[in-house]
N, C-alpha and C positions, 0 to 999 in steps of 0.2 A: 503868586501862589494859587490864588483862587482861579485865575485864568487857566493855569496849567491843569487844575482839577476839572474845570469845565471842558477843556479840550479832551482830556482823558475820558470823561463821561460820554462825550459825543463819540469818541472812538469805540467805546463799549456798546453804545446804542447801535452804531453801524455794524459792529461785529455781530450783534444779535440779529439784525436784519439779514445780514449775509448768511448766517447759519439757518435762519428760518426759511429763506428762499432755497437754499441748497437742500435742506431736509424735505421741503415740499416737492422739489424735483425728484429726489430719490424715491420718495414714497409714491409719487405718480408713476414713475417708470416701473417700480416694483409691481404695482397693481396692473399697469398696462401690459406688462410681460405676460400675465395670465390671459388677458384678452387676446393678445397677439397670438399666443399659442393656440387658443381656441379658433381664431380666424384661419390660421394656417392649417390646422387639422381639418377644418371644414373644407378648405380648398383641396386638400388631399382626398377627402371623401368624394367630392364632386369629380375629381380626376380618376376615381375608380378604386382607390385604396380602401379596402373594405374593413379591415380590423382597426380598432382604436389604437392598439399598440403600434402598428405600422404607421398610422396617421401621425401619432405623437413622435415617433422616431424621425419621420420625414420633416415634421414641423420644427423639431428642435435642431435639426441640421440645416434648416433653411437660412440663407444669408441674411434675410431681414431679421430673423430671430437672433442670430449671432450678433448682428449690429446693435440690436436693442440691448443685449447683454453687455456689450462694450460700453454703451451709454450709461447703463445702470452701474457698472463698475466705476466709471468716472464720476457720476453723481454721488455715489457713496463715498468716494475719496474726497470730494469737495466738501460734502456734509460733515464727514468726520474731522477733516482739517479745521473747519470753521467751529465745530463743537469744541474741539480741544483748545483752539486759540481763545475762544470765549471763556472757557473754564480757567485757563492760565491767567487771563486778564482779570477775572473775578478774584482769583486767589491772590494775585498781585495787589489788588485794591484792598483786600482784607489785611494783607501784610502791611501795607502802607498805613491803614487805620491803627493797627496794633503798634506800629512804630511811633506814630503820632501820640497815641495815648501814653506810651511809655515815656516819651519825651516830656509831655505835660506833667506826668507824675514826678519825674526827676526834677523838673523846674520848680514844682510846688514844694518838693522836699527840700531843695536848695534854698528856696525863698524862706521857708519856715525856720531853717537853721540860721540864716543870716539875720533874721529879725530879732 
């Protein structure tokens, strides 16, 4: 029983690591998106596009920016999946603790009646 508990705790620890890594990637890409947009807008300015609106339009349509958005979508998907798997695992652990407490209380009540 104790071995199963330790295995489960190790799984929870690994799930927490997976979530933190996925969330870090998502956060990085979200911030990098703003930098990439600025870099692409600067490229458009150097190319002779004079208005900020036109630079931004061109930058947002650029294949590199669109590729970054696809990466951000995937990173968000992985982070959210890991967050919910961790949440479910923690709720399962709480349920297990509650069941064990109930079982101990029932055993104590039975023992006191038998005595």
